[in-house]
All heavy atoms as an XYZ file, in Angstrom:
661
protein
N       4.568    289.010     -6.828
C       3.460    289.927     -6.652
C       3.940    291.148     -5.867
O       4.623    291.027     -4.861
C       2.344    289.219     -5.900
C       1.120    290.063     -5.735
S      -0.236    288.977     -5.277
C      -1.033    289.970     -4.099
N       3.597    292.319     -6.337
C       4.017    293.565     -5.701
C       3.176    293.853     -4.464
O       2.017    293.466     -4.375
C       3.890    294.713     -6.689
N       3.774    294.545     -3.532
C       3.047    294.910     -2.318
C       2.076    296.049     -2.600
O       2.151    296.714     -3.632
C       4.037    295.335     -1.233
O       4.628    296.572     -1.582
N       1.177    296.270     -1.678
C       0.225    297.375     -1.822
C       0.957    298.718     -1.876
O       0.574    299.600     -2.621
C      -0.763    297.381     -0.658
C      -1.730    296.258     -0.701
C      -2.582    296.316      0.512
N      -3.960    296.106      0.148
C      -4.953    296.190      0.988
N      -4.719    296.503      2.248
N      -6.178    295.972      0.596
N       1.983    298.845     -1.056
C       2.720    300.112     -1.035
C       3.427    300.339     -2.368
O       3.496    301.466     -2.847
C       3.696    300.182      0.161
C       4.195    301.595      0.369
C       4.859    299.252     -0.011
C       3.274    302.469      1.133
N       3.932    299.272     -2.984
C       4.590    299.416     -4.285
C       3.603    299.919     -5.328
O       3.956    300.768     -6.156
C       5.199    298.085     -4.717
N       2.393    299.427     -5.283
C       1.358    299.884     -6.214
C       1.097    301.386     -6.023
O       1.017    302.134     -6.993
C       0.070    299.084     -5.996
C      -1.097    299.629     -6.744
N      -1.238    299.478     -8.108
C      -2.163    300.356     -6.333
C      -2.351    300.083     -8.500
N      -2.927    300.616     -7.434
N       1.002    301.813     -4.779
C       0.755    303.236     -4.505
C       1.959    304.094     -4.893
O       1.798    305.202     -5.402
C       0.398    303.443     -3.035
C      -0.944    302.880     -2.679
N      -2.125    303.412     -3.149
C      -1.290    301.819     -1.920
C      -3.140    302.714     -2.696
N      -2.667    301.729     -1.948
N       3.146    303.561     -4.667
C       4.346    304.307     -5.060
C       4.384    304.505     -6.572
O       4.671    305.590     -7.056
C       5.598    303.573     -4.580
C       6.889    304.278     -5.000
C       8.109    303.624     -4.373
N       9.340    304.144     -4.900
C       9.863    305.318     -4.643
N       9.265    306.134     -3.817
N      11.005    305.693     -5.189
N       4.091    303.452     -7.313
C       4.079    303.564     -8.771
C       3.019    304.557     -9.240
O       3.269    305.353    -10.151
C       3.866    302.187     -9.409
C       5.048    301.256     -9.262
C       6.329    301.851     -9.828
O       6.353    302.414    -10.920
N       7.396    301.756     -9.059
N       1.855    304.534     -8.621
C       0.796    305.483     -8.986
C       1.238    306.908     -8.671
O       1.000    307.828     -9.465
C      -0.497    305.149     -8.244
N       1.900    307.094     -7.547
C       2.393    308.424     -7.175
C       3.468    308.893     -8.151
O       3.463    310.052     -8.585
C       2.943    308.407     -5.739
O       1.887    308.028     -4.854
C       3.485    309.759     -5.336
N       4.386    308.008     -8.518
C       5.433    308.379     -9.480
C       4.831    308.736    -10.837
O       5.271    309.699    -11.480
C       6.455    307.249     -9.626
C       7.381    307.046     -8.436
C       8.223    305.790     -8.620
C       8.265    308.269     -8.224
N       3.826    307.994    -11.269
C       3.161    308.336    -12.542
C       2.503    309.707    -12.457
O       2.619    310.520    -13.379
C       2.126    307.267    -12.910
C       2.709    306.003    -13.495
C       1.645    305.092    -14.109
N       0.587    304.731    -13.170
C       0.633    303.706    -12.323
N       1.714    302.936    -12.294
N      -0.374    303.446    -11.521
N       1.831    309.982    -11.343
C       1.177    311.279    -11.174
C       2.203    312.413    -11.132
O       2.005    313.468    -11.749
C       0.328    311.280     -9.907
N       3.303    312.210    -10.421
C       4.331    313.244    -10.336
C       5.014    313.453    -11.683
O       5.348    314.583    -12.045
C       5.337    312.885     -9.248
C       4.721    312.938     -7.856
S       5.847    312.444     -6.560
C       6.828    313.920     -6.400
N       5.214    312.379    -12.423
C       5.802    312.485    -13.757
C       4.882    313.269    -14.686
O       5.325    314.138    -15.435
C       6.090    311.078    -14.315
O       7.012    310.432    -13.440
C       6.684    311.142    -15.703
N       3.595    312.976    -14.609
C       2.615    313.701    -15.424
C       2.603    315.190    -15.048
O       2.629    316.059    -15.914
C       1.240    313.061    -15.239
C       0.176    313.533    -16.181
C      -1.111    312.703    -16.110
N      -1.557    312.387    -14.751
C      -1.437    311.188    -14.157
N      -0.895    310.179    -14.799
N      -1.874    310.999    -12.925
N       2.589    315.483    -13.750
C       2.588    316.869    -13.283
C       3.863    317.589    -13.726
O       3.808    318.736    -14.202
C       2.463    316.916    -11.756
C       2.548    318.294    -11.124
C       1.413    319.189    -11.606
C       2.532    318.172     -9.605
N       4.999    316.929    -13.598
C       6.262    317.544    -14.024
C       6.231    317.845    -15.519
O       6.665    318.917    -15.953
C       7.440    316.638    -13.682
N       5.708    316.920    -16.306
C       5.596    317.145    -17.749
C       4.716    318.343    -18.059
O       5.048    319.152    -18.943
N       3.627    318.484    -17.339
C       2.737    319.641    -17.543
C       3.446    320.939    -17.178
O       3.331    321.935    -17.895
C       1.475    319.483    -16.684
C       0.562    318.369    -17.140
C      -0.532    318.053    -16.132
O      -0.625    318.731    -15.078
O      -1.294    317.093    -16.397
N       4.181    320.933    -16.074
C       4.891    322.145    -15.633
C       6.011    322.521    -16.603
O       6.236    323.693    -16.877
C       5.450    321.952    -14.225
C       4.393    321.748    -13.170
C       3.582    323.034    -12.960
N       2.464    322.835    -12.112
C       2.374    323.239    -10.861
N       3.367    323.879    -10.305
N       1.279    323.004    -10.172
N       6.712    321.527    -17.090
C       7.789    321.777    -18.059
C       7.195    322.384    -19.326
O       7.707    323.367    -19.854
C       8.570    320.473    -18.352
C       9.457    320.615    -19.577
C       9.401    320.060    -17.138
N       6.100    321.814    -19.815
C       5.448    322.337    -21.025
C       4.933    323.752    -20.785
O       5.094    324.625    -21.646
C       4.309    321.415    -21.449
N       4.339    324.004    -19.618
C       3.814    325.339    -19.301
C       4.929    326.380    -19.247
O       4.702    327.555    -19.543
C       3.053    325.299    -17.976
N       6.127    325.941    -18.881
C       7.274    326.849    -18.829
C       7.909    327.043    -20.200
O       8.886    327.783    -20.334
C       8.311    326.322    -17.840
N       7.369    326.358    -21.227
C       7.912    326.492    -22.576
C       9.207    325.739    -22.792
O       9.957    326.038    -23.721
N       9.471    324.770    -21.942
C      10.698    323.980    -22.047
C      10.432    322.719    -22.858
O       9.300    322.263    -22.943
C      11.199    323.588    -20.651
C      11.399    324.727    -19.676
C      12.576    325.551    -19.987
N      13.773    324.736    -19.864
C      14.990    325.231    -19.824
N      15.168    326.528    -19.904
N      16.032    324.448    -19.727
N      11.477    322.115    -23.427
C      11.286    320.860    -24.156
C      10.861    319.747    -23.208
O      11.186    319.770    -22.021
C      12.660    320.569    -24.761
C      13.573    321.648    -24.360
C      12.841    322.614    -23.485
N      10.155    318.773    -23.753
C       9.685    317.634    -22.968
C      10.872    316.886    -22.354
O      11.963    316.856    -22.910
C       8.869    316.697    -23.845
N      10.619    316.295    -21.192
C      11.638    315.544    -20.462
C      11.214    314.080    -20.422
O      10.044    313.779    -20.180
C      11.770    316.097    -19.019
C      12.720    315.261    -18.202
C      12.204    317.547    -19.045
N      12.157    313.197    -20.649
C      11.885    311.764    -20.549
C      11.354    311.472    -19.137
O      11.968    311.885    -18.150
C      13.183    310.989    -20.793
C      12.998    309.485    -20.843
O      12.211    308.940    -20.036
O      13.647    308.852    -21.683
N      10.223    310.785    -19.020
C       9.661    310.495    -17.696
C      10.623    309.769    -16.757
O      10.552    309.944    -15.545
C       8.439    309.620    -18.005
C       8.083    309.941    -19.409
C       9.369    310.288    -20.101
N      11.532    308.992    -17.300
C      12.498    308.290    -16.447
C      13.413    309.297    -15.747
O      13.840    309.073    -14.612
C      13.299    307.244    -17.253
C      14.397    306.614    -16.410
C      12.363    306.174    -17.790
N      13.700    310.417    -16.384
C      14.513    311.452    -15.741
C      13.779    312.009    -14.525
O      14.383    312.231    -13.473
C      14.882    312.569    -16.740
C      15.897    312.026    -17.746
C      15.424    313.797    -16.017
C      16.298    312.995    -18.826
N      12.479    312.229    -14.652
C      11.700    312.729    -13.515
C      11.759    311.725    -12.366
O      11.981    312.104    -11.205
C      10.242    313.018    -13.930
C       9.408    313.422    -12.729
C      10.198    314.091    -15.010
N      11.587    310.457    -12.663
C      11.655    309.428    -11.626
C      13.056    309.389    -11.008
O      13.201    309.240     -9.787
C      11.233    308.058    -12.190
C       9.744    308.100    -12.554
C      11.529    306.929    -11.200
C       9.255    306.929    -13.368
N      14.079    309.561    -11.815
C      15.456    309.574    -11.303
C      15.686    310.769    -10.386
O      16.355    310.644     -9.349
C      16.446    309.590    -12.466
N      15.134    311.925    -10.743
C      15.260    313.105     -9.877
C      14.571    312.833     -8.535
O      15.117    313.152     -7.476
C      14.685    314.361    -10.559
C      15.575    314.794    -11.729
C      14.529    315.506     -9.556
C      14.978    315.886    -12.592
N      13.383    312.271     -8.588
C      12.662    311.949     -7.348
C      13.496    310.991     -6.493
O      13.640    311.193     -5.279
C      11.275    311.368     -7.664
C      10.387    312.444     -8.293
C      10.628    310.793     -6.400
C       9.112    311.920     -8.927
N      14.057    309.985     -7.115
C      14.899    309.029     -6.383
C      16.116    309.719     -5.777
O      16.500    309.419     -4.636
C      15.351    307.899     -7.308
O      14.243    307.146     -7.723
N      16.706    310.624     -6.517
C      17.866    311.359     -5.998
C      17.465    312.232     -4.807
O      18.203    312.309     -3.811
C      18.488    312.209     -7.103
N      16.304    312.868     -4.877
C      15.845    313.701     -3.762
C      15.573    312.843     -2.530
O      15.871    313.237     -1.397
C      14.589    314.486     -4.135
C      14.773    315.505     -5.263
S      16.082    316.710     -4.989
C      17.409    315.997     -5.942
N      15.029    311.651     -2.745
C      14.815    310.726     -1.627
C      16.151    310.335     -1.001
O      16.266    310.254      0.227
C      14.085    309.473     -2.103
C      12.641    309.706     -2.446
C      11.964    308.483     -3.060
O      12.671    307.577     -3.577
O      10.734    308.436     -3.032
N      17.156    310.120     -1.830
C      18.476    309.750     -1.326
C      19.094    310.879     -0.509
O      19.694    310.637      0.546
C      19.389    309.367     -2.483
O      20.652    308.992     -2.008
N      18.956    312.109     -0.969
C      19.462    313.260     -0.210
C      18.774    313.302      1.154
O      19.428    313.444      2.194
C      19.247    314.579     -0.980
C      19.555    315.785     -0.100
C      20.104    314.609     -2.243
N      17.456    313.164      1.150
C      16.710    313.193      2.418
C      17.116    312.034      3.316
O      17.330    312.221      4.524
C      15.215    313.171      2.140
N      17.228    310.841      2.754
C      17.611    309.675      3.552
C      19.011    309.823      4.135
O      19.300    309.328      5.218
C      17.557    308.396      2.711
C      16.148    307.964      2.376
O      15.187    308.487      2.997
O      15.997    307.105      1.489
N      19.888    310.496      3.417
C      21.264    310.648      3.858
C      21.428    311.762      4.882
O      22.158    311.621      5.861
C      22.179    310.928      2.648
O      22.031    309.855      1.715
C      23.634    311.057      3.053
N      20.738    312.879      4.683
C      20.992    314.065      5.512
C      19.891    314.432      6.494
O      20.152    315.151      7.451
C      21.250    315.277      4.604
C      22.482    315.205      3.708
C      22.562    316.446      2.829
C      23.741    315.054      4.539
N      18.688    313.988      6.255
C      17.575    314.547      7.036
C      16.870    313.535      7.930
O      15.728    313.747      8.324
C      16.567    315.194      6.077
C      17.146    316.240      5.126
C      16.071    316.762      4.199
C      17.789    317.382      5.901
N      17.517    312.453      8.291
C      16.869    311.433      9.107
C      16.982    311.663     10.609
O      16.295    311.015     11.377
C      17.419    310.046      8.762
C      16.947    309.502      7.414
C      17.527    308.117      7.182
C      15.441    309.451      7.334
N      17.834    312.561     11.019
C      17.982    312.824     12.447
C      16.725    313.509     12.985
O      16.076    314.273     12.261
C      19.197    313.725     12.688
C      20.508    313.096     12.300
C      20.816    311.830     13.079
O      20.537    311.780     14.296
O      21.323    310.865     12.464
N      16.376    313.231     14.246
C      15.177    313.877     14.818
C      15.269    315.406     14.795
O      14.278    316.085     14.575
C      15.135    313.364     16.255
C      15.971    312.134     16.263
C      16.985    312.295     15.166
N      16.460    315.927     15.010
C      16.677    317.375     14.965
C      17.692    317.678     13.860
O      18.852    317.292     13.974
C      17.204    317.893     16.317
C      16.232    317.727     17.451
C      15.012    318.615     17.279
O      15.098    319.742     16.820
N      13.843    318.091     17.630
N      17.243    318.357     12.824
C      18.125    318.714     11.715
C      18.472    320.187     11.862
O      17.569    321.036     11.939
C      17.437    318.453     10.359
C      18.316    318.910      9.215
C      17.102    316.973     10.218
N      19.763    320.486     11.906
C      20.151    321.885     12.080
C      20.076    322.648     10.763
O      19.931    322.065      9.681
C      21.538    322.006     12.722
C      22.657    321.410     11.885
O      22.502    321.254     10.662
O      23.714    321.098     12.463
N      20.169    323.962     10.872
C      20.028    324.836      9.700
C      21.108    324.563      8.657
O      20.848    324.612      7.453
C      20.055    326.302     10.130
N      22.316    324.256      9.097
C      23.416    323.995      8.147
C      23.146    322.728      7.339
O      23.406    322.691      6.126
C      24.738    323.879      8.901
N      22.615    321.703      7.975
C      22.309    320.461      7.265
C      21.173    320.672      6.283
O      21.212    320.181      5.144
C      21.960    319.342      8.260
O      23.084    319.143      9.134
C      21.639    318.035      7.551
N      20.175    321.423      6.691
C      19.060    321.729      5.797
C      19.536    322.548      4.601
O      19.162    322.268      3.459
C      17.964    322.472      6.554
C      16.664    322.688      5.814
C      16.070    321.390      5.316
C      15.677    323.409      6.708
N      20.392    323.525      4.848
C      20.941    324.332      3.750
C      21.773    323.462      2.811
O      21.692    323.613      1.583
C      21.794    325.472      4.316
N      22.540    322.549      3.380
C      23.346    321.628      2.559
C      22.440    320.764      1.681
O      22.697    320.607      0.473
C      24.191    320.747      3.482
C      25.079    319.776      2.774
C      25.900    318.995      3.775
N      26.675    317.957      3.115
C      27.044    316.839      3.703
N      26.723    316.599      4.967
N      27.744    315.945      3.033
N      21.389    320.215      2.248
C      20.443    319.395      1.479
C      19.817    320.213      0.354
O      19.671    319.724     -0.773
C      19.368    318.823      2.396
N      19.444    321.447      0.639
C      18.840    322.310     -0.386
C      19.813    322.591     -1.528
O      19.429    322.540     -2.704
C      18.355    323.621      0.224
C      17.078    323.456      1.004
O      16.262    322.595      0.696
N      16.903    324.271      2.019
N      21.069    322.892     -1.198
C      22.065    323.157     -2.251
C      22.299    321.926     -3.118
O      22.421    322.029     -4.341
C      23.383    323.626     -1.630
C      23.384    325.028     -1.035
C      24.699    325.290     -0.295
C      23.126    326.078     -2.097
N      22.358    320.769     -2.485
C      22.559    319.531     -3.236
C      21.362    319.268     -4.144
O      21.516    318.943     -5.329
C      22.818    318.353     -2.278
C      24.174    318.535     -1.590
C      22.749    317.019     -3.011
C      24.408    317.605     -0.414
N      20.160    319.443     -3.608
C      18.954    319.225     -4.411
C      18.891    320.200     -5.588
O      18.576    319.794     -6.721
C      17.709    319.370     -3.535
N      19.206    321.466     -5.339
C      19.196    322.448     -6.427
C      20.198    322.085     -7.515
O      19.912    322.230     -8.708
C      19.490    323.849     -5.884
C      18.366    324.493     -5.100
C      18.843    325.785     -4.444
C      17.168    324.767     -5.999
N      21.369    321.617     -7.119
C      22.371    321.227     -8.103
C      21.877    320.050     -8.946
O      21.979    320.054    -10.172
C      23.690    320.867     -7.403
C      24.713    320.212     -8.294
C      25.112    321.082     -9.479
N      25.982    320.320    -10.358
C      26.876    320.860    -11.157
N      27.028    322.166    -11.206
N      27.605    320.109    -11.928
N      21.342    319.034     -8.292
C      20.891    317.845     -9.013
C      19.776    318.201     -9.988
O      19.830    317.853    -11.177
C      20.439    316.751     -8.034
C      21.650    316.206     -7.263
C      19.710    315.623     -8.767
C      21.282    315.327     -6.073
N      18.771    318.902     -9.518
C      17.634    319.254    -10.375
C      18.069    320.237    -11.462
O      17.747    320.057    -12.638
C      16.465    319.825     -9.549
C      15.353    320.334    -10.449
C      15.929    318.764     -8.592
N      18.804    321.270    -11.063
C      19.227    322.283    -12.027
C      20.099    321.725    -13.134
O      19.898    322.003    -14.316
N      21.073    320.909    -12.751
C      21.980    320.338    -13.755
C      21.269    319.335    -14.647
O      21.555    319.241    -15.840
C      23.177    319.688    -13.065
N      20.328    318.599    -14.082
C      19.620    317.592    -14.863
C      18.676    318.222    -15.876
O      18.565    317.754    -17.008
C      18.831    316.646    -13.937
O      19.744    316.042    -13.023
C      18.121    315.561    -14.718
N      18.003    319.290    -15.492
C      16.993    319.891    -16.360
C      17.502    321.065    -17.190
O      16.762    321.595    -18.020
C      15.787    320.335    -15.523
C      15.036    319.209    -14.816
C      13.899    319.787    -13.991
C      14.531    318.168    -15.797
N      18.748    321.461    -16.991
C      19.288    322.597    -17.740
C      19.379    322.278    -19.228
O      19.764    321.179    -19.618
C      20.668    322.971    -17.208
N      19.013    323.249    -20.018
C      19.179    323.145    -21.453
C      20.511    323.740    -21.862
O      21.234    324.316    -21.032
N      20.846    323.631    -23.133
C      22.103    324.226    -23.599
C      22.147    325.725    -23.276
O      21.207    326.458    -23.552
C      22.068    324.002    -25.114
C      21.128    322.850    -25.295
C      20.107    322.972    -24.197
N      23.210    326.145    -22.635
C      23.394    327.551    -22.300
C      22.699    328.008    -21.029
O      22.892    329.144    -20.600
N      21.878    327.155    -20.414
C      21.230    327.525    -19.159
C      22.264    327.546    -18.032
O      23.177    326.719    -18.008
C      20.140    326.522    -18.777
C      18.888    326.630    -19.626
O      18.714    327.659    -20.309
O      18.082    325.679    -19.599
N      22.082    328.468    -17.084
C      22.986    328.428    -15.927
C      22.708    327.182    -15.086
O      21.572    326.712    -15.015
C      22.622    329.701    -15.158
C      21.248    330.051    -15.599
C      21.091    329.524    -17.002
N      23.750    326.663    -14.486
C      23.639    325.470    -13.645
C      24.161    325.843    -12.256
O      25.221    326.453    -12.142
C      24.469    324.308    -14.241
C      24.489    323.114    -13.311
C      23.929    323.926    -15.612
N      23.414    325.478    -11.203
C      23.915    325.760     -9.856
C      25.281    325.103     -9.645
O      25.539    324.021    -10.172
C      22.867    325.126     -8.938
C      21.623    325.031     -9.782
C      22.117    324.813    -11.184
N      26.143    325.753     -8.858
C      27.467    325.173     -8.635
C      27.399    323.896     -7.812
O      26.437    323.657     -7.087
C      28.205    326.272     -7.865
C      27.114    327.062     -7.213
C      25.926    326.992     -8.138
N      28.451    323.102     -7.920
C      28.561    321.903     -7.088
C      28.833    322.362     -5.661
O      29.773    323.120     -5.420
C      29.705    320.993     -7.589
C      29.387    320.466     -8.990
C      29.943    319.836     -6.611
C      30.518    319.691     -9.625
N      27.995    321.929     -4.719
C      28.227    322.335     -3.327
C      29.552    321.802     -2.796
O      29.946    320.670     -3.096
C      27.051    321.715     -2.563
C      26.014    321.444     -3.604
C      26.764    321.137     -4.862
N      30.209    322.615     -2.008
C      31.465    322.192     -1.360
C      31.146    321.211     -0.253
O      30.059    321.242      0.336
C      32.176    323.403     -0.796
N      32.085    320.317      0.055
C      31.843    319.397      1.162
C      31.783    320.175      2.485
O      32.338    321.267      2.593
C      33.055    318.460      1.145
C      34.014    319.024      0.174
C      33.355    320.107     -0.599
N      31.102    319.598      3.468
C      31.032    320.294      4.758
C      32.413    320.368      5.403
O      33.278    319.541      5.156
C      30.080    319.430      5.588
C      30.140    318.079      4.950
C      30.438    318.311      3.501
N      32.576    321.365      6.225
C      33.878    321.547      6.906
C      33.947    320.727      8.158
O      33.034    320.380      8.782
C      34.085    323.024      7.230
C      34.211    323.837      5.973
C      34.447    325.307      6.255
O      34.714    325.677      7.415
O      34.370    326.085      5.303
């Protein structure tokens, strides 16, 4: 039996998938498999869990998280010939 939070998470993922599909269609882009939307959400959660858990996040870490997120989303949703954000360099 699933927990109450799991039920709410699934409902939230369905709502976000539906919203993403509407936004993609409104932008005139081809439909995206809903599992890709869920995978993007999971990837964004992983970026946040990895980089943004400290009580104080500095500007460089926030910028790094943003570049990583842009790369993941951009590369995943890019169509043929679309520009793709570059792979972020590792921190120094």
